C-alpha positions as CSV (number, residue, x, y, z in Angstrom):
1,M,-177.3,-58.6,101.2
2,N,-178.0,-58.9,105.0
3,E,-178.5,-55.3,106.0
4,A,-177.8,-56.2,109.7
5,G,-174.4,-57.8,108.9
6,P,-171.4,-56.0,110.3
7,L,-168.8,-54.6,107.9
8,G,-165.3,-53.3,108.3
9,V,-163.4,-50.8,106.1
10,Y,-159.6,-51.0,105.7
11,I,-157.9,-47.9,104.2
12,H,-154.3,-48.3,103.0
13,W,-152.1,-45.2,103.2
14,P,-148.8,-46.2,101.5
15,Y,-146.5,-43.3,102.4
16,C,-143.7,-43.5,105.0
17,A,-141.0,-41.2,106.2
18,R,-138.6,-44.2,106.1
19,I,-139.0,-47.7,104.8
20,C,-138.2,-50.2,107.5
21,P,-135.9,-53.1,106.5
22,Y,-138.3,-55.8,107.6
23,C,-141.3,-54.3,105.7
24,D,-142.8,-56.0,102.6
25,F,-146.0,-53.9,102.4
26,T,-147.0,-51.5,99.5
27,V,-145.1,-48.4,100.7
28,V,-143.1,-45.5,99.3
29,R,-141.2,-42.5,100.7
30,D,-143.5,-39.6,101.2
31,R,-141.1,-36.8,100.1
32,G,-142.3,-34.5,97.3
33,R,-145.7,-36.3,97.0
34,T,-148.1,-33.7,98.4
35,D,-150.1,-33.3,95.2
36,E,-150.3,-37.0,94.6
37,Q,-151.6,-37.6,98.2
38,R,-154.6,-35.2,97.5
39,V,-155.4,-37.1,94.4
40,L,-155.1,-40.4,96.2
41,V,-157.6,-39.4,98.9
42,E,-160.1,-38.5,96.2
43,A,-159.5,-41.9,94.5
44,I,-160.0,-43.8,97.8
45,A,-163.2,-41.9,98.4
46,D,-164.5,-42.8,95.0
47,D,-163.4,-46.4,95.5
48,L,-165.4,-46.5,98.8
49,T,-168.5,-45.5,96.8
50,A,-167.9,-48.2,94.3
51,H,-167.5,-50.8,97.1
52,A,-170.8,-49.7,98.6
53,A,-172.5,-50.7,95.4
54,L,-171.1,-54.2,95.9
55,T,-172.0,-54.6,99.6
56,G,-175.4,-52.9,99.7
57,P,-176.7,-51.4,103.0
58,R,-174.6,-52.6,105.9
59,R,-173.7,-51.8,109.5
60,L,-170.3,-50.2,109.7
61,T,-168.5,-51.6,112.8
62,S,-164.9,-50.4,112.2
63,I,-162.6,-48.3,110.0
64,F,-158.9,-49.0,110.1
65,F,-156.2,-46.7,108.6
66,G,-153.2,-48.9,107.9
67,G,-150.0,-48.5,105.9
68,G,-147.5,-47.3,105.4
69,T,-147.8,-44.6,108.0
70,P,-151.3,-43.1,108.1
71,S,-150.3,-40.8,111.0
72,L,-148.5,-38.8,108.3
73,M,-151.9,-38.1,106.7
74,A,-153.3,-34.6,107.0
75,P,-156.0,-34.9,109.7
76,D,-158.5,-33.3,107.2
77,F,-157.9,-36.3,104.8
78,V,-158.7,-38.7,107.7
79,A,-161.9,-36.8,108.5
80,E,-162.9,-36.7,104.9
81,L,-162.6,-40.5,104.5
82,I,-164.3,-41.2,107.8
83,A,-167.2,-39.0,106.7
84,R,-167.4,-40.8,103.3
85,A,-167.5,-44.2,104.8
86,S,-170.1,-43.2,107.4
87,K,-172.3,-41.8,104.7
88,L,-172.1,-44.9,102.6
89,W,-172.9,-47.4,105.4
90,T,-174.7,-47.1,108.7
91,P,-172.1,-46.6,111.4
92,E,-172.5,-48.4,114.7
93,P,-173.0,-46.0,117.7
94,D,-169.6,-47.1,119.0
95,L,-167.9,-47.2,115.7
96,E,-164.2,-48.2,116.2
97,I,-161.9,-45.9,114.1
98,S,-158.2,-47.1,114.3
99,L,-155.1,-45.6,112.9
100,E,-151.5,-46.8,112.8
101,A,-148.8,-44.4,114.0
102,N,-145.1,-44.2,114.7
103,P,-143.7,-42.4,117.7
104,T,-141.8,-39.7,115.9
105,D,-142.1,-36.1,117.2
106,A,-143.7,-35.0,113.9
107,E,-146.4,-37.6,114.2
108,T,-147.0,-37.1,117.9
109,E,-147.8,-33.4,117.2
110,R,-150.8,-34.6,115.1
111,F,-152.3,-36.9,117.7
112,T,-154.8,-34.3,119.0
113,A,-155.9,-33.3,115.5
114,L,-156.3,-36.9,114.5
115,A,-158.5,-37.5,117.5
116,D,-160.5,-34.5,116.6
117,A,-160.9,-35.9,113.1
118,G,-162.6,-39.0,114.6
119,V,-159.9,-41.5,115.4
120,N,-160.6,-43.1,118.7
121,R,-158.1,-46.0,118.7
122,L,-154.4,-45.6,118.0
123,S,-152.1,-48.5,117.1
124,L,-148.6,-47.2,118.0
125,G,-145.6,-48.9,116.5
126,L,-143.1,-48.8,119.3
127,Q,-141.4,-52.1,118.1
128,A,-138.8,-51.8,120.9
129,L,-137.9,-49.7,123.9
130,D,-134.1,-49.6,123.7
131,D,-132.0,-47.6,121.3
132,A,-129.8,-50.5,120.1
133,A,-132.9,-52.6,119.1
134,L,-134.5,-49.6,117.4
135,A,-131.4,-48.8,115.4
136,F,-131.2,-52.5,114.3
137,L,-134.9,-52.3,113.1
138,G,-134.2,-49.1,111.1
139,R,-136.6,-47.0,113.1
140,N,-136.4,-43.2,113.0
141,H,-137.2,-42.7,116.7
142,D,-135.4,-43.5,119.9
143,A,-136.7,-45.1,123.1
144,G,-137.3,-41.7,124.7
145,A,-139.5,-40.6,121.8
146,A,-141.4,-43.9,122.0
147,R,-142.2,-43.4,125.7
148,R,-143.3,-39.8,125.2
149,A,-145.5,-40.7,122.3
150,A,-147.2,-43.5,124.2
151,K,-148.0,-41.2,127.1
152,I,-149.4,-38.5,124.8
153,A,-151.4,-41.1,122.8
154,A,-152.9,-42.5,126.0
155,S,-154.3,-39.1,126.9
156,A,-155.5,-38.2,123.4
157,F,-157.3,-41.4,122.3
158,S,-160.0,-43.5,124.0
159,R,-158.0,-46.7,123.3
160,L,-154.3,-47.3,122.8
161,S,-152.5,-50.4,121.4
162,L,-148.7,-50.9,121.3
163,D,-146.9,-53.0,118.7
164,L,-143.6,-54.7,119.7
165,I,-141.2,-57.0,117.8
166,Y,-139.3,-59.8,119.5
167,A,-136.8,-62.5,118.7
168,L,-134.2,-59.9,117.7
169,P,-130.6,-61.0,117.3
170,G,-129.0,-61.3,120.8
171,Q,-132.3,-60.9,122.6
172,D,-132.9,-63.1,125.6
173,A,-135.9,-63.8,127.9
174,A,-134.7,-61.3,130.5
175,A,-134.4,-58.4,128.0
176,W,-137.7,-59.2,126.4
177,T,-139.4,-59.4,129.8
178,Q,-138.1,-56.0,130.7
179,T,-139.5,-54.6,127.4
180,L,-142.9,-56.1,128.0
181,Q,-143.0,-54.7,131.6
182,D,-141.9,-51.2,130.4
183,A,-144.5,-51.2,127.6
184,S,-147.3,-52.2,130.0
185,S,-146.5,-49.1,132.2
186,L,-147.2,-46.7,129.3
187,G,-151.0,-46.6,129.6
188,A,-152.0,-49.1,126.8
189,E,-154.9,-51.6,127.2
190,H,-153.8,-53.6,124.2
191,I,-150.3,-55.0,123.3
192,S,-149.4,-56.8,120.0
193,P,-146.1,-58.6,120.2
194,Y,-144.9,-60.0,116.8
195,Q,-142.0,-62.3,116.2
196,L,-139.5,-60.8,113.7
197,T,-140.2,-62.4,110.4
198,I,-137.7,-62.3,107.5
199,E,-139.8,-61.5,104.4
200,A,-138.5,-62.4,101.0
201,G,-137.2,-59.4,99.0
202,T,-136.7,-57.1,102.0
203,P,-133.4,-55.6,103.1
204,F,-133.4,-57.9,106.1
205,D,-133.8,-60.9,103.7
206,R,-130.7,-59.7,101.8
207,A,-128.8,-59.1,105.0
208,V,-129.5,-62.6,106.2
209,R,-128.5,-64.2,102.9
210,R,-125.2,-62.2,103.0
211,G,-124.5,-63.4,106.6
212,R,-124.8,-60.0,108.3
213,F,-127.0,-61.4,111.0
214,R,-128.8,-64.7,111.8
215,P,-132.5,-64.9,112.7
216,A,-133.3,-66.1,116.2
217,D,-133.0,-69.9,116.8
218,P,-136.5,-71.5,116.6
219,D,-136.2,-72.9,120.1
220,L,-135.2,-69.5,121.5
221,A,-138.1,-67.9,119.5
222,A,-140.5,-70.5,121.1
223,D,-139.1,-69.6,124.5
224,L,-139.7,-65.9,123.9
225,Y,-143.3,-66.7,122.8
226,E,-143.8,-68.5,126.1
227,T,-142.3,-65.6,128.0
228,T,-144.7,-63.2,126.2
229,Q,-147.7,-65.2,127.4
230,E,-146.5,-65.5,131.0
231,V,-145.4,-61.9,131.4
232,L,-148.4,-60.3,129.8
233,E,-150.9,-62.6,131.6
234,G,-149.2,-61.6,134.9
235,L,-149.7,-57.9,134.0
236,G,-153.4,-58.4,133.4
237,F,-153.5,-58.9,129.6
238,T,-155.4,-61.8,128.1
239,A,-154.1,-63.5,125.0
240,Y,-157.3,-63.6,122.8
241,E,-155.2,-64.2,119.6
242,V,-151.8,-65.6,118.8
243,S,-150.1,-62.1,118.8
244,N,-152.7,-59.9,120.5
245,H,-153.3,-59.3,124.2
246,A,-155.9,-57.1,125.8
247,K,-157.1,-55.9,129.2
248,G,-160.7,-57.1,128.9
249,A,-163.0,-57.8,126.0
250,A,-163.8,-54.2,125.3
251,A,-160.1,-53.5,124.6
252,R,-159.8,-56.1,121.8
253,A,-159.2,-54.9,118.3
254,R,-162.6,-55.0,116.7
255,H,-161.4,-54.5,113.2
256,N,-158.9,-57.4,113.4
257,L,-161.6,-59.6,114.9
258,I,-163.5,-59.1,111.6
259,Y,-160.7,-60.8,109.8
260,W,-160.3,-63.7,112.3
261,R,-164.1,-64.3,112.5
262,G,-164.5,-64.5,108.8
263,Q,-166.7,-61.4,108.6
264,D,-166.9,-59.0,105.6
265,Y,-164.6,-56.1,105.0
266,V,-163.8,-53.6,102.3
267,G,-160.2,-52.8,101.4
268,V,-159.3,-49.6,99.6
269,G,-156.0,-47.9,98.7
270,P,-153.0,-49.3,96.7
271,G,-152.4,-53.0,97.3
272,A,-155.4,-53.4,99.7
273,H,-157.8,-56.4,99.5
274,G,-161.2,-57.2,100.9
275,R,-163.5,-60.1,101.5
276,L,-167.2,-59.9,100.6
277,P,-170.1,-62.4,100.2
278,G,-170.2,-64.2,96.9
279,G,-173.1,-65.1,94.8
280,G,-173.4,-68.8,95.7
281,V,-173.8,-70.6,99.1
282,G,-170.5,-70.4,101.0
283,E,-168.8,-68.4,98.3
284,R,-166.7,-65.4,99.1
285,L,-165.3,-62.6,96.9
286,A,-161.6,-61.7,97.2
287,V,-161.4,-58.1,96.0
288,E,-157.8,-56.9,95.4
289,A,-156.8,-53.4,94.5
290,D,-154.1,-52.3,92.1
291,D,-150.8,-52.4,94.0
292,T,-149.1,-49.2,92.7
293,I,-150.2,-45.7,93.6
294,P,-150.3,-44.4,89.9
295,G,-152.0,-47.6,88.8
296,Y,-154.6,-47.4,91.6
297,I,-155.3,-43.7,90.9
298,R,-155.5,-44.3,87.1
299,R,-157.9,-47.3,87.6
300,V,-160.3,-45.3,89.7
301,A,-160.2,-42.4,87.2
302,E,-160.9,-44.7,84.3
303,T,-163.3,-47.2,85.8
304,G,-164.7,-45.6,89.0
305,R,-163.2,-48.4,91.1
306,G,-159.8,-49.3,92.5
307,W,-159.8,-53.1,92.4
308,S,-158.0,-54.9,89.7
309,A,-159.1,-58.4,90.5
310,V,-162.1,-60.2,91.9
311,E,-161.7,-63.9,92.8
312,T,-164.6,-66.1,93.7
313,L,-163.6,-68.5,96.4
314,S,-165.3,-71.8,96.3
315,P,-167.1,-73.1,99.5
316,V,-164.0,-75.3,100.2
317,Q,-161.6,-72.4,99.7
318,A,-163.7,-70.2,101.9
319,A,-163.8,-72.8,104.6
320,E,-160.1,-73.3,104.5
321,E,-159.6,-69.6,104.9
322,R,-162.1,-69.6,107.8
323,L,-160.0,-72.3,109.6
324,L,-156.7,-70.6,108.9
325,M,-157.9,-67.3,110.4
326,G,-160.3,-68.6,113.0
327,L,-157.9,-70.8,114.9
328,R,-155.8,-67.8,115.7
329,I,-158.3,-66.6,118.2
330,T,-159.3,-68.3,121.5
331,G,-162.9,-68.5,120.4
332,G,-162.1,-70.7,117.5
333,V,-164.4,-71.5,114.6
334,P,-168.0,-72.8,114.4
335,L,-168.0,-76.2,113.0
336,A,-170.9,-75.1,110.7
337,D,-168.4,-72.8,108.9
338,L,-166.3,-75.8,108.0
339,K,-168.9,-78.1,106.6
340,A,-167.5,-77.7,103.1
341,L,-164.1,-79.3,104.1
342,P,-163.9,-82.9,103.0
343,S,-163.3,-85.4,105.8
344,F,-162.5,-82.7,108.3
345,D,-161.8,-84.5,111.6
346,P,-160.2,-82.7,114.5
347,T,-160.7,-85.6,116.9
348,P,-157.1,-87.0,116.8
349,F,-155.7,-83.6,117.7
350,V,-158.0,-83.3,120.7
351,A,-156.4,-86.4,122.1
352,D,-153.0,-84.8,121.6
353,G,-154.1,-81.7,123.5
354,L,-153.7,-79.4,120.5
355,V,-157.4,-78.8,119.7
356,R,-160.5,-78.3,121.9
357,L,-164.1,-79.2,120.8
358,D,-166.6,-77.2,122.7
359,G,-170.1,-77.8,121.6
360,E,-170.3,-76.6,118.0
361,R,-166.9,-74.9,117.9
362,V,-163.3,-76.0,117.4
363,S,-160.4,-74.1,118.8
364,A,-156.7,-74.4,119.3
365,T,-155.5,-74.9,122.8
366,P,-152.5,-72.9,124.2
367,K,-150.4,-75.9,123.3
368,G,-151.8,-75.9,119.8
369,R,-151.3,-72.2,119.2
370,R,-147.6,-72.7,119.8
371,V,-147.4,-74.8,116.7
372,L,-150.4,-73.3,114.9
373,D,-149.0,-73.3,111.3
374,R,-148.2,-77.0,111.4
375,L,-151.4,-77.8,113.2
376,T,-153.6,-76.0,110.6
377,L,-151.9,-77.7,107.7
378,E,-152.4,-81.1,109.3
379,L,-156.1,-80.3,110.0
380,L,-156.6,-79.3,106.4
381,S,-154.8,-82.4,105.1
């Protein structure tokens, strides 16, 4: 293994106070699960140790606590897992430690303790800034709590990112513009606006099929995407990825850049997955954990590791994934990473203004990022 290569660690905490109707992640209600949570932390710590045997010595560049709602974790649990990861790998001097949070009063009260535990970047799930939209999204906070939480987080953590959801039923460009402007005034240097997606099997999926509401018209959703780019650029945010905007390079999400740049990361916790180097040239290992809490805990207890599957990606599969992820960021993908793709030729898309070839890299233009899913499929075909 390359000892100098950067490594990220993703820790999945599956507990939530409430399950949002649009969520399809591995999550459960946290009531009455205190004893289980202590056991799960121990299992995650042991799983980190097992992963270190796979990776060998590496430079640890980021730790990301996702979920679920990791801001519901006891700060001592957070500190314990940070210490374990920092012992197993060599942490960078400016190690980024991110944690996802919701703006409820119960979680806001933990912000100082979470910062003391080592978290230096908070990703705060505001999702909206008006009460009607928050009620539709099934959130358990109101707009006032969202604003209060953002201001407290901005003072407690070195870096703050805000998540927002757009293309809600009845939302127009004027309302979305106001939300973006309000969010930008709350002290964050990073904003991640995501279009509402109806995931199969979720309560929102069932509601749409029963005719209770209709997803936004694709043309309106495209207009709202354009509004996002124009408004945030005017407010000083640069779109460095399809759904991520930052005030300067230092504010960019280092952990997410690991995914988009095709770098290595460990995934631990129920339902987590990781990507690590394979044994052959260009190969990658897709390491997937058991997707239930009891199953994950049992697997670690019985085998010493949490993953239930390891898939070896061929050089072609690894290159396809590299293209899928890499075109999301403005920096694009080195052509050298795509050598395994048969007959890969982006030239026709350059003429259409969808793709840019810059030296030894290929990237999607702003026009191309508007139709990125279709563009990527056509490039791969």
